[in-house]
N, CA, C and O of each residue as an XYZ file, in Angstrom:
828
protein
N       5.643    -70.127     71.277
C       4.654    -69.053     71.435
C       4.815    -68.417     72.812
O       4.931    -69.118     73.817
N       4.822    -67.105     72.851
C       4.978    -66.366     74.103
C       3.610    -65.840     74.529
O       3.061    -64.971     73.853
N       3.044    -66.338     75.627
C       1.751    -65.824     76.092
C       1.923    -64.441     76.718
O       3.021    -64.061     77.126
N       0.829    -63.705     76.785
C       0.898    -62.389     77.418
C       1.088    -62.534     78.921
O       0.749    -63.562     79.508
N       1.630    -61.500     79.526
C       1.723    -61.393     80.987
C       1.121    -60.058     81.402
O       1.703    -59.324     82.201
N      -0.044    -59.754     80.854
C      -0.662    -58.448     81.048
C      -0.899    -58.164     82.532
O      -1.507    -58.962     83.245
N      -0.408    -57.015     82.974
C      -0.599    -56.557     84.346
C      -1.451    -55.285     84.304
O      -1.069    -54.288     83.691
N      -2.604    -55.336     84.964
C      -3.516    -54.202     84.919
C      -2.868    -52.909     85.367
O      -3.100    -51.863     84.760
N      -2.059    -52.956     86.420
C      -1.419    -51.757     86.943
C      -0.398    -51.212     85.945
O      -0.321    -50.003     85.725
N       0.390    -52.114     85.340
C       1.391    -51.686     84.364
C       0.698    -51.020     83.179
O       1.139    -49.976     82.700
N      -0.391    -51.634     82.711
C      -1.133    -51.070     81.581
C      -1.708    -49.698     81.943
O      -1.667    -48.765     81.141
N      -2.239    -49.592     83.153
C      -2.822    -48.326     83.603
C      -1.771    -47.217     83.641
O      -2.061    -46.073     83.289
N      -0.564    -47.548     84.063
C       0.514    -46.565     84.126
C       1.092    -46.265     82.752
O       1.617    -45.177     82.517
N       0.995    -47.234     81.844
C       1.579    -47.080     80.507
C       0.732    -46.176     79.611
O       1.277    -45.449     78.779
N      -0.592    -46.212     79.772
C      -1.458    -45.477     78.846
C      -1.264    -43.959     78.888
O      -1.339    -43.334     77.830
N      -1.021    -43.329     80.032
C      -0.705    -41.893     79.998
C       0.549    -41.592     79.171
O       0.634    -40.552     78.517
N       1.519    -42.508     79.206
C       2.717    -42.335     78.383
C       2.360    -42.418     76.900
O       2.867    -41.637     76.095
N       1.491    -43.358     76.539
C       1.057    -43.469     75.145
C       0.392    -42.177     74.699
O       0.693    -41.653     73.626
N      -0.525    -41.658     75.537
C      -1.184    -40.407     75.213
C      -0.197    -39.268     75.048
O      -0.326    -38.451     74.136
N       0.794    -39.216     75.934
C       1.829    -38.177     75.858
C       2.614    -38.282     74.552
O       2.848    -37.273     73.887
N       3.023    -39.501     74.181
C       3.800    -39.670     72.953
C       2.995    -39.281     71.723
O       3.534    -38.687     70.789
N       1.723    -39.609     71.717
C       0.902    -39.251     70.566
C       0.715    -37.741     70.467
O       0.739    -37.182     69.370
N       0.531    -37.084     71.599
C       0.424    -35.614     71.582
C       1.741    -34.971     71.157
O       1.747    -33.948     70.472
N       2.846    -35.569     71.564
C       4.164    -35.019     71.272
C       4.549    -35.206     69.805
O       5.120    -34.302     69.195
N       4.243    -36.367     69.240
C       4.761    -36.723     67.926
C       3.758    -36.561     66.788
O       4.119    -36.673     65.617
N       2.483    -36.294     67.138
C       1.459    -36.153     66.100
C       0.674    -34.865     66.304
O       0.463    -34.417     67.431
N       0.253    -34.289     65.202
C      -0.572    -33.088     65.250
C      -1.992    -33.421     65.684
O      -2.572    -32.722     66.514
N      -2.557    -34.503     65.116
C      -3.920    -34.933     65.442
C      -3.983    -36.448     65.514
O      -3.210    -37.148     64.859
N      -4.912    -36.943     66.315
C      -5.262    -38.367     66.351
C      -6.775    -38.428     66.247
O      -7.475    -38.165     67.225
N      -7.286    -38.771     65.077
C      -8.720    -38.707     64.837
C      -9.260    -40.046     64.334
O      -8.557    -40.830     63.696
N     -10.533    -40.273     64.645
C     -11.201    -41.510     64.224
C     -12.692    -41.235     64.114
O     -13.228    -40.361     64.796
N     -13.348    -41.985     63.256
C     -14.805    -41.906     63.168
C     -15.427    -42.905     64.129
O     -14.813    -43.915     64.472
N     -16.645    -42.617     64.560
C     -17.330    -43.513     65.492
C     -18.279    -44.455     64.742
O     -18.897    -44.089     63.743
N     -18.368    -45.667     65.259
C     -19.293    -46.669     64.739
C     -20.046    -47.259     65.925
O     -19.719    -46.970     67.076
N     -21.043    -48.076     65.652
C     -21.780    -48.734     66.740
C     -20.912    -49.831     67.353
O     -20.445    -50.730     66.655
N     -20.704    -49.744     68.665
C     -19.964    -50.775     69.401
C     -20.988    -51.678     70.085
O     -21.799    -51.206     70.882
N     -20.954    -52.941     69.783
C     -21.956    -53.875     70.291
C     -21.678    -54.214     71.754
O     -20.561    -54.608     72.088
N     -22.668    -54.070     72.630
C     -22.460    -54.433     74.036
C     -22.325    -55.942     74.198
O     -22.841    -56.716     73.391
N     -21.630    -56.342     75.241
C     -21.478    -57.764     75.593
C     -20.797    -58.558     74.489
O     -21.017    -59.764     74.369
N     -19.987    -57.908     73.696
C     -19.185    -58.569     72.667
C     -17.704    -58.273     72.924
O     -17.337    -57.148     73.263
N     -16.877    -59.274     72.761
C     -15.451    -58.983     72.636
C     -15.228    -58.303     71.290
O     -16.142    -58.231     70.469
N     -14.023    -57.807     71.064
C     -13.732    -57.126     69.797
C     -12.449    -57.687     69.192
O     -11.399    -57.713     69.834
N     -12.557    -58.129     67.959
C     -11.388    -58.458     67.148
C     -11.100    -57.226     66.300
O     -11.859    -56.896     65.389
N      -9.996    -56.549     66.609
C      -9.644    -55.304     65.935
C      -8.589    -55.587     64.877
O      -7.463    -55.970     65.196
N      -8.957    -55.397     63.625
C      -8.056    -55.608     62.492
C      -7.601    -54.250     61.964
O      -8.406    -53.323     61.880
N      -6.329    -54.122     61.610
C      -5.789    -52.838     61.168
C      -4.761    -53.074     60.062
O      -4.095    -54.108     60.021
N      -4.649    -52.096     59.175
C      -3.518    -52.143     58.256
C      -2.231    -51.892     59.043
O      -2.245    -51.252     60.094
N      -1.123    -52.407     58.514
C       0.120    -52.449     59.295
C       1.240    -51.848     58.456
O       1.754    -52.489     57.540
N       1.617    -50.601     58.778
C       2.653    -49.957     57.986
C       3.708    -49.234     58.805
O       4.643    -48.672     58.234
N       3.584    -49.231     60.147
C       4.560    -48.466     60.916
C       4.746    -49.037     62.310
O       3.975    -49.873     62.780
N       5.808    -48.549     62.956
C       6.085    -48.914     64.341
C       4.977    -48.443     65.265
O       4.774    -49.022     66.331
N       4.256    -47.400     64.871
C       3.244    -46.785     65.721
C       1.928    -47.561     65.765
O       1.078    -47.250     66.600
N       1.729    -48.537     64.920
C       0.415    -49.168     64.753
C      -0.170    -49.685     66.067
O      -1.351    -49.481     66.348
N       0.650    -50.348     66.863
C       0.163    -50.870     68.137
C      -0.216    -49.777     69.116
O      -1.162    -49.934     69.888
N       0.528    -48.650     69.092
C       0.196    -47.500     69.943
C      -1.171    -46.931     69.560
O      -1.980    -46.613     70.431
N      -1.425    -46.805     68.262
C      -2.709    -46.266     67.822
C      -3.854    -47.180     68.239
O      -4.890    -46.711     68.709
N      -3.666    -48.482     68.067
C      -4.714    -49.434     68.455
C      -4.951    -49.387     69.960
O      -6.093    -49.446     70.417
N      -3.866    -49.279     70.730
C      -4.004    -49.211     72.177
C      -4.715    -47.946     72.627
O      -5.557    -47.986     73.524
N      -4.374    -46.819     72.001
C      -5.020    -45.561     72.366
C      -6.502    -45.583     71.993
O      -7.339    -45.128     72.772
N      -6.831    -46.102     70.822
C      -8.236    -46.194     70.410
C      -9.023    -47.063     71.382
O     -10.154    -46.737     71.741
N      -8.427    -48.158     71.802
C      -9.083    -49.045     72.766
C      -9.295    -48.327     74.092
O     -10.350    -48.456     74.713
N      -8.304    -47.583     74.515
C      -8.343    -46.901     75.817
C      -9.404    -45.804     75.858
O     -10.133    -45.685     76.843
N      -9.495    -44.999     74.791
C     -10.363    -43.820     74.848
C     -11.740    -44.052     74.224
O     -12.646    -43.239     74.404
N     -11.901    -45.155     73.495
C     -13.169    -45.329     72.778
C     -13.763    -46.733     72.876
O     -14.938    -46.876     73.211
N     -12.989    -47.753     72.596
C     -13.563    -49.101     72.487
C     -13.805    -49.762     73.840
O     -14.656    -50.646     73.943
N     -13.082    -49.356     74.873
C     -13.374    -49.732     76.266
C     -13.366    -51.248     76.480
O     -14.344    -51.831     76.949
N     -12.252    -51.863     76.128
C     -12.039    -53.284     76.395
C     -10.621    -53.466     76.928
O      -9.796    -52.557     76.835
N     -10.341    -54.634     77.482
C      -8.977    -54.969     77.879
C      -8.169    -55.242     76.608
O      -8.571    -56.043     75.763
N      -7.044    -54.576     76.490
C      -6.264    -54.581     75.252
C      -5.258    -55.722     75.216
O      -4.494    -55.931     76.159
N      -5.275    -56.458     74.105
C      -4.263    -57.475     73.806
C      -3.860    -57.302     72.350
O      -4.642    -56.809     71.537
N      -2.637    -57.707     72.023
C      -2.159    -57.538     70.657
C      -1.266    -58.706     70.253
O      -0.373    -59.109     70.999
N      -1.518    -59.236     69.073
C      -0.688    -60.295     68.510
C       0.505    -59.666     67.807
O       0.341    -58.826     66.922
N       1.724    -60.082     68.209
C       2.951    -59.522     67.646
C       3.820    -60.629     67.070
O       3.797    -61.764     67.546
N       4.583    -60.289     66.042
C       5.553    -61.253     65.530
C       6.526    -61.608     66.654
O       6.961    -60.740     67.411
N       6.856    -62.883     66.750
C       7.620    -63.349     67.899
C       8.976    -62.656     68.027
O       9.380    -62.297     69.133
N       9.681    -62.463     66.918
C      10.994    -61.816     67.002
C      10.864    -60.355     67.426
O      11.737    -59.831     68.118
N       9.783    -59.698     67.019
C       9.567    -58.309     67.440
C       9.267    -58.236     68.932
O       9.775    -57.357     69.628
N       8.440    -59.161     69.425
C       8.109    -59.167     70.850
C       9.335    -59.491     71.690
O       9.523    -58.917     72.763
N      10.164    -60.402     71.213
C      11.382    -60.762     71.956
C      12.315    -59.566     72.108
O      13.040    -59.469     73.098
N      12.302    -58.659     71.139
C      13.143    -57.469     71.194
C      12.555    -56.393     72.107
O      13.268    -55.488     72.540
N      11.246    -56.492     72.402
C      10.559    -55.465     73.191
C       9.631    -56.148     74.195
O       8.413    -55.984     74.134
N      10.211    -56.912     75.115
C       9.417    -57.753     75.999
C       8.539    -56.944     76.960
O       7.628    -57.504     77.570
N       8.794    -55.648     77.104
C       7.903    -54.835     77.932
C       6.466    -54.934     77.429
O       5.526    -54.949     78.223
N       6.295    -55.002     76.094
C       4.941    -55.053     75.532
C       4.195    -56.313     75.970
O       2.966    -56.359     75.918
N       4.929    -57.325     76.397
C       4.317    -58.533     76.929
C       3.507    -58.229     78.189
O       2.526    -58.911     78.485
N       3.928    -57.190     78.932
C       3.251    -56.814     80.171
C       2.010    -55.972     79.941
O       1.215    -55.776     80.859
N       1.834    -55.466     78.713
C       0.660    -54.643     78.407
C      -0.220    -55.328     77.363
O      -0.985    -54.665     76.662
N      -0.113    -56.655     77.258
C      -1.044    -57.422     76.431
C      -0.468    -58.070     75.196
O      -1.206    -58.705     74.442
N       0.836    -57.934     74.958
C       1.425    -58.525     73.768
C       1.656    -60.023     73.911
O       2.196    -60.482     74.918
N       1.248    -60.775     72.909
C       1.584    -62.201     72.822
C       2.062    -62.477     71.408
O       1.845    -61.664     70.510
N       2.710    -63.617     71.203
C       3.463    -63.779     69.963
C       2.816    -64.757     68.982
O       1.994    -65.603     69.336
N       3.240    -64.586     67.728
C       2.959    -65.555     66.677
C       4.212    -65.675     65.827
O       4.880    -64.683     65.537
N       4.522    -66.906     65.430
C       5.632    -67.187     64.517
C       5.054    -67.974     63.350
O       4.768    -69.165     63.472
N       4.887    -67.307     62.235
C       4.215    -67.919     61.084
C       5.009    -69.049     60.457
O       4.468    -69.813     59.658
N       6.296    -69.170     60.807
C       7.121    -70.262     60.283
C       7.227    -71.426     61.267
O       7.973    -72.376     61.032
N       6.490    -71.350     62.354
C       6.578    -72.367     63.400
C       5.308    -73.225     63.436
O       4.233    -72.796     63.018
N       5.468    -74.440     63.946
C       4.309    -75.314     64.140
C       3.382    -74.761     65.225
O       2.234    -75.189     65.345
N       3.889    -73.808     66.014
C       3.086    -73.231     67.092
C       2.119    -72.169     66.596
O       1.403    -71.575     67.402
N       2.076    -71.910     65.280
C       1.207    -70.865     64.754
C      -0.252    -71.124     65.121
O      -0.986    -70.190     65.445
N      -0.677    -72.390     65.071
C      -2.057    -72.720     65.416
C      -2.312    -72.449     66.891
O      -3.408    -72.033     67.268
N      -1.315    -72.681     67.720
C      -1.449    -72.393     69.152
C      -1.689    -70.900     69.373
O      -2.501    -70.520     70.216
N      -0.992    -70.062     68.628
C      -1.172    -68.611     68.758
C      -2.568    -68.186     68.312
O      -3.196    -67.333     68.940
N      -3.046    -68.784     67.228
C      -4.385    -68.447     66.734
C      -5.449    -68.883     67.734
O      -6.407    -68.151     67.982
N      -5.283    -70.071     68.309
C      -6.229    -70.551     69.315
C      -6.172    -69.676     70.569
O      -7.197    -69.423     71.202
N      -4.983    -69.223     70.919
C      -4.802    -68.347     72.080
C      -5.585    -67.046     71.889
O      -6.240    -66.570     72.816
N      -5.516    -66.475     70.684
C      -6.286    -65.269     70.379
C      -7.781    -65.538     70.489
O      -8.521    -64.719     71.034
N      -8.228    -66.680     69.974
C      -9.645    -67.034     70.040
C     -10.104    -67.201     71.488
O     -11.216    -66.806     71.840
N      -9.251    -67.782     72.320
C      -9.603    -67.951     73.735
C      -9.753    -66.595     74.433
O     -10.663    -66.408     75.240
N      -8.863    -65.656     74.120
C      -8.989    -64.319     74.693
C     -10.292    -63.668     74.246
O     -10.950    -62.986     75.031
N     -10.662    -63.877     72.989
C     -11.868    -63.263     72.443
C     -13.145    -63.954     72.904
O     -14.245    -63.487     72.609
N     -13.009    -65.038     73.607
C     -14.184    -65.700     74.174
C     -14.665    -65.000     75.444
O     -15.707    -65.356     75.994
N     -13.912    -64.013     75.904
C     -14.292    -63.188     77.054
C     -14.775    -61.836     76.519
O     -14.010    -61.139     75.853
N     -16.024    -61.451     76.794
C     -16.560    -60.203     76.232
C     -15.868    -58.936     76.726
O     -16.104    -57.862     76.172
N     -15.030    -59.029     77.739
C     -14.310    -57.857     78.228
C     -13.039    -57.572     77.437
O     -12.389    -56.551     77.660
N     -12.677    -58.467     76.512
C     -11.367    -58.379     75.867
C     -11.441    -57.844     74.439
O     -12.462    -57.953     73.760
N     -10.341    -57.273     74.018
C     -10.110    -56.869     72.634
C      -8.743    -57.398     72.212
O      -7.764    -57.259     72.945
N      -8.682    -57.997     71.042
C      -7.416    -58.488     70.488
C      -7.152    -57.783     69.164
O      -7.976    -57.823     68.250
N      -5.996    -57.139     69.074
C      -5.584    -56.489     67.837
C      -4.745    -57.456     67.010
O      -3.800    -58.062     67.516
N      -5.097    -57.594     65.739
C      -4.359    -58.448     64.812
C      -4.132    -57.662     63.526
O      -5.030    -56.974     63.039
N      -2.934    -57.771     62.990
C      -2.617    -57.150     61.709
C      -2.771    -58.203     60.621
O      -1.876    -59.028     60.437
N      -3.887    -58.194     59.894
C      -4.207    -59.316     58.993
C      -3.289    -59.439     57.789
O      -3.266    -60.483     57.137
N      -2.519    -58.374     57.476
C      -1.580    -58.461     56.363
C      -0.381    -59.343     56.700
O       0.267    -59.887     55.806
N      -0.090    -59.482     57.989
C       0.990    -60.367     58.404
C       2.384    -59.808     58.200
O       3.368    -60.501     58.460
N       2.489    -58.565     57.738
C       3.783    -57.939     57.497
C       3.572    -56.441     57.346
O       2.446    -55.980     57.156
N       4.656    -55.690     57.433
C       4.585    -54.250     57.203
C       4.394    -53.973     55.708
O       5.151    -54.460     54.869
N       3.368    -53.181     55.398
C       3.044    -52.839     54.014
C       2.738    -51.342     53.975
O       2.059    -50.828     54.864
N       3.224    -50.650     52.967
C       2.996    -49.214     52.854
C       1.515    -48.872     52.964
O       0.661    -49.600     52.459
N       1.215    -47.741     53.640
C      -0.188    -47.340     53.724
C      -0.687    -46.730     52.413
O      -1.848    -46.331     52.317
N       0.177    -46.659     51.416
C      -0.256    -46.252     50.084
C      -0.794    -47.441     49.279
O      -1.322    -47.267     48.180
N      -0.656    -48.642     49.831
C      -1.170    -49.828     49.135
C      -2.682    -49.725     48.978
O      -3.377    -49.270     49.886
N      -3.183    -50.145     47.833
C      -4.628    -50.079     47.577
C      -5.330    -51.397     47.863
O      -6.560    -51.448     47.878
N      -4.559    -52.478     48.092
C      -5.138    -53.772     48.410
C      -4.675    -54.209     49.801
O      -3.497    -54.087     50.136
N      -5.601    -54.713     50.599
C      -5.293    -55.227     51.932
C      -5.418    -56.744     51.902
O      -6.506    -57.282     51.695
N      -4.320    -57.416     52.106
C      -4.330    -58.883     52.141
C      -4.805    -59.350     53.514
O      -4.341    -58.849     54.538
N      -5.719    -60.296     53.532
C      -6.250    -60.835     54.790
C      -5.835    -62.296     54.891
O      -6.359    -63.139     54.163
N      -4.911    -62.601     55.773
C      -4.437    -63.968     55.899
C      -5.529    -64.878     56.469
O      -6.386    -64.438     57.236
N      -5.478    -66.147     56.081
C      -6.535    -67.089     56.458
C      -6.565    -67.399     57.951
O      -7.542    -67.960     58.448
N      -5.513    -67.042     58.661
C      -5.529    -67.245     60.106
C      -6.656    -66.494     60.795
O      -7.116    -66.898     61.863
N      -7.101    -65.402     60.185
C      -8.228    -64.646     60.748
C      -9.472    -65.529     60.810
O     -10.201    -65.523     61.802
N      -9.703    -66.279     59.752
C     -10.867    -67.175     59.719
C     -10.767    -68.229     60.815
O     -11.768    -68.560     61.450
N      -9.573    -68.755     61.042
C      -9.387    -69.761     62.095
C      -9.739    -69.160     63.453
O     -10.462    -69.770     64.241
N      -9.221    -67.955     63.723
C      -9.505    -67.309     65.012
C     -11.007    -67.151     65.217
O     -11.548    -67.550     66.248
N     -11.671    -66.566     64.228
C     -13.095    -66.239     64.372
C     -13.924    -67.494     64.613
O     -14.837    -67.488     65.440
N     -13.613    -68.560     63.902
C     -14.406    -69.787     64.021
C     -14.205    -70.490     65.356
O     -15.037    -71.306     65.752
N     -13.123    -70.189     66.053
C     -12.833    -70.846     67.330
C     -13.317    -70.033     68.538
O     -13.196    -70.491     69.674
N     -13.854    -68.849     68.308
C     -14.326    -68.021     69.421
C     -15.601    -68.609     70.016
O     -16.523    -68.982     69.289
N     -15.643    -68.686     71.318
C     -16.841    -69.126     72.027
C     -17.484    -67.901     72.669
O     -16.893    -67.269     73.544
N     -18.670    -67.577     72.238
C     -19.301    -66.359     72.717
C     -19.450    -65.369     71.576
O     -19.251    -65.717     70.412
N     -19.802    -64.125     71.913
C     -20.102    -63.107     70.912
C     -18.906    -62.184     70.715
O     -18.313    -61.702     71.680
N     -18.561    -61.945     69.458
C     -17.410    -61.112     69.135
C     -17.750    -60.207     67.958
O     -18.255    -60.666     66.933
N     -17.470    -58.919     68.114
C     -17.617    -57.959     67.031
C     -16.281    -57.815     66.305
O     -15.230    -57.747     66.942
N     -16.322    -57.769     64.991
C     -15.120    -57.601     64.186
C     -15.100    -56.171     63.652
O     -16.038    -55.735     62.984
N     -14.039    -55.456     63.948
C     -13.866    -54.067     63.513
C     -12.560    -53.960     62.737
O     -11.549    -54.551     63.117
N     -12.590    -53.206     61.657
C     -11.380    -52.925     60.898
C     -11.196    -51.417     60.804
O     -12.171    -50.672     60.712
N      -9.945    -50.968     60.827
C      -9.702    -49.582     60.450
C      -8.495    -49.483     59.533
O      -7.526    -50.233     59.649
N      -8.592    -48.522     58.611
C      -7.458    -48.115     57.801
C      -6.836    -46.893     58.461
O      -7.494    -45.864     58.618
N      -5.574    -47.005     58.846
C      -4.840    -45.874     59.409
C      -4.106    -45.171     58.273
O      -3.347    -45.793     57.530
N      -4.340    -43.875     58.149
C      -3.704    -43.068     57.110
C      -3.127    -41.813     57.753
O      -3.694    -41.287     58.711
N      -2.013    -41.338     57.234
C      -1.397    -40.148     57.800
C      -1.217    -39.073     56.738
O      -1.020    -39.368     55.559
N      -1.290    -37.808     57.183
C      -1.040    -36.648     56.340
C      -0.398    -35.569     57.189
O      -0.545    -35.560     58.411
N       0.311    -34.664     56.544
C       0.947    -33.545     57.238
C       0.164    -32.248     57.072
O       0.007    -31.498     58.035
N      -0.321    -31.975     55.883
C      -0.979    -30.707     55.586
C      -0.089    -29.543     56.025
O       1.074    -29.479     55.627
N      -0.614    -28.623     56.837
C       0.153    -27.421     57.176
C       1.074    -27.608     58.379
O       1.796    -26.682     58.749
N       1.061    -28.798     58.998
C       1.812    -29.015     60.236
C       3.177    -29.647     59.969
O       3.371    -30.350     58.977
N       4.119    -29.380     60.877
C       5.407    -30.070     60.824
C       5.287    -31.508     61.301
O       6.144    -32.342     61.009
N       4.212    -31.797     62.042
C       4.002    -33.139     62.567
C       2.861    -33.818     61.801
O       1.922    -33.144     61.377
N       2.926    -35.131     61.619
C       1.850    -35.814     60.905
C       0.588    -35.917     61.755
O       0.646    -35.913     62.985
N      -0.535    -36.008     61.083
C      -1.809    -36.331     61.739
C      -2.197    -37.740     61.331
O      -1.992    -38.143     60.186
N      -2.755    -38.483     62.268
C      -3.189    -39.848     61.966
C      -4.708    -39.893     61.981
O      -5.353    -39.347     62.876
N      -5.261    -40.548     60.980
C      -6.706    -40.679     60.823
C      -7.043    -42.171     60.751
O      -6.544    -42.886     59.882
N      -7.885    -42.626     61.659
C      -8.327    -44.016     61.673
C      -9.728    -44.079     61.076
O     -10.667    -43.495     61.617
N      -9.864    -44.786     59.966
C     -11.151    -44.929     59.272
C     -11.754    -46.276     59.680
O     -11.383    -47.319     59.141
N     -12.694    -46.242     60.643
C     -13.255    -47.471     61.212
C     -14.458    -47.966     60.420
O     -15.200    -47.183     59.828
N     -14.633    -49.291     60.423
C     -15.831    -49.897     59.861
C     -16.193    -51.160     60.637
O     -15.324    -51.908     61.084
N     -17.493    -51.374     60.783
C     -18.013    -52.590     61.420
C     -18.024    -53.714     60.384
O     -18.554    -53.546     59.286
N     -17.439    -54.854     60.736
C     -17.312    -55.979     59.801
C     -18.164    -57.180     60.198
O     -17.911    -58.296     59.745
N     -19.164    -56.962     61.036
C     -20.021    -58.068     61.436
C     -19.550    -58.720     62.719
O     -18.775    -58.142     63.481
N     -20.029    -59.931     62.949
C     -19.689    -60.677     64.158
C     -19.220    -62.082     63.778
O     -19.248    -62.476     62.612
N     -18.793    -62.813     64.787
C     -18.365    -64.190     64.522
C     -19.532    -65.088     64.114
O     -19.320    -66.165     63.556
N     -20.761    -64.651     64.388
C     -21.912    -65.487     64.045
C     -22.328    -65.350     62.579
O     -22.957    -66.249     62.022
N     -21.974    -64.230     61.964
C     -22.311    -64.067     60.540
C     -21.045    -63.978     59.685
O     -21.060    -63.382     58.608
N     -19.968    -64.563     60.162
C     -18.664    -64.419     59.514
C     -18.582    -65.184     58.206
O     -19.007    -66.335     58.109
N     -18.027    -64.519     57.205
C     -17.712    -65.146     55.917
C     -16.372    -64.571     55.458
O     -16.254    -63.362     55.256
N     -15.381    -65.416     55.295
C     -14.018    -64.964     55.002
C     -13.945    -64.143     53.717
O     -13.324    -63.080     53.698
N     -14.569    -64.623     52.650
C     -14.506    -63.904     51.380
C     -15.217    -62.554     51.464
O     -14.746    -61.562     50.907
N     -16.356    -62.523     52.165
C     -17.072    -61.256     52.318
C     -16.269    -60.276     53.173
O     -16.290    -59.070     52.926
N     -15.563    -60.794     54.175
C     -14.716    -59.931     54.996
C     -13.636    -59.274     54.134
O     -13.409    -58.068     54.230
N     -12.982    -60.062     53.303
C     -11.944    -59.508     52.424
C     -12.516    -58.431     51.511
O     -11.914    -57.373     51.332
N     -13.677    -58.707     50.940
C     -14.301    -57.744     50.036
C     -14.669    -56.457     50.773
O     -14.448    -55.352     50.276
N     -15.234    -56.626     51.969
C     -15.662    -55.462     52.745
C     -14.463    -54.594     53.130
O     -14.498    -53.374     52.970
N     -13.407    -55.226     53.635
C     -12.238    -54.479     54.075
C     -11.581    -53.756     52.902
O     -11.189    -52.597     53.038
N     -11.456    -54.406     51.778
C     -10.808    -53.771     50.633
C     -11.657    -52.643     50.050
O     -11.121    -51.622     49.618
N     -12.970    -52.821     50.036
C     -13.843    -51.736     49.575
C     -13.745    -50.551     50.533
O     -13.690    -49.399     50.104
N     -13.724    -50.843     51.826
C     -13.608    -49.776     52.831
C     -12.266    -49.054     52.707
O     -12.210    -47.827     52.784
N     -11.194    -49.810     52.518
C      -9.871    -49.199     52.427
C      -9.776    -48.271     51.207
O      -9.227    -47.173     51.293
N     -10.308    -48.718     50.097
C     -10.291    -47.872     48.896
C     -11.098    -46.591     49.127
O     -10.696    -45.512     48.692
N     -12.232    -46.718     49.810
C     -13.040    -45.531     50.103
C     -12.314    -44.612     51.082
O     -12.400    -43.389     50.967
N     -11.598    -45.200     52.046
C     -10.836    -44.395     53.004
C      -9.767    -43.576     52.291
O      -9.542    -42.416     52.634
N      -9.110    -44.170     51.306
C      -8.099    -43.440     50.541
C      -8.718    -42.252     49.802
O      -8.116    -41.183     49.701
N      -9.938    -42.464     49.286
C     -10.651    -41.365     48.604
C     -11.060    -40.294     49.614
O     -10.856    -39.102     49.383
N     -11.642    -40.729     50.740
C     -12.110    -39.785     51.756
C     -10.952    -38.984     52.352
O     -11.123    -37.825     52.730
N      -9.782    -39.601     52.435
C      -8.632    -38.939     53.043
C      -8.231    -37.664     52.265
O      -7.690    -36.720     52.841
N      -8.503    -37.659     50.966
C      -8.160    -36.500     50.143
C      -8.903    -35.252     50.615
O      -8.388    -34.138     50.528
N     -10.137    -35.460     51.124
C     -10.984    -34.339     51.532
C     -11.155    -34.226     53.045
O     -12.078    -33.565     53.520
N     -10.263    -34.874     53.800
C     -10.403    -34.877     55.249
C     -10.192    -33.462     55.795
O      -9.378    -32.699     55.274
N     -10.937    -33.126     56.852
C     -10.763    -31.827     57.487
C      -9.370    -31.739     58.129
O      -8.881    -32.711     58.704
N      -8.747    -30.573     58.022
C      -7.430    -30.402     58.623
C      -7.204    -28.953     59.040
O      -6.142    -28.621     59.567
């Protein structure tokens, strides 16, 4: 397991670049607002279908969620892009005995109310046209090991082009409760119901 080596200065210098890349490569970056609970860390769950997913989560955290950003990455992906280790990336290897160590590491980060940890609960890249979102059981392990208050947020990221040559990205956010009222089966039901509704809402999104 590769722990993060997050450097505040490096992250501060990196975020303007993220903003620049999103403005350059996308027509729009839009999201709906939800209630953000004060004095809570945030476990940010997202569907995972592109190389851009971590950039979107980082930008959302920077401009809206206002927490220190961390992200769980597949170990082989992080090894290929070790710079991300300096901006909050830490690893998980689902085929290794260290998988529990990675899950506990995420829970420890979430025990600090200033932190946000992004996790892709599908555990693999899956088309954003998928109608079902698989939630791996490691999420339940993380949530149950958190000490302190943590808000769980999920978003479905969907893209469309409409009249532009560049795609627009739309993040459909939903509040999924906290670690104190957590229920794994209810989380799966909530996320999948939300994702299906997001697919419907995307048809009529303003553009």
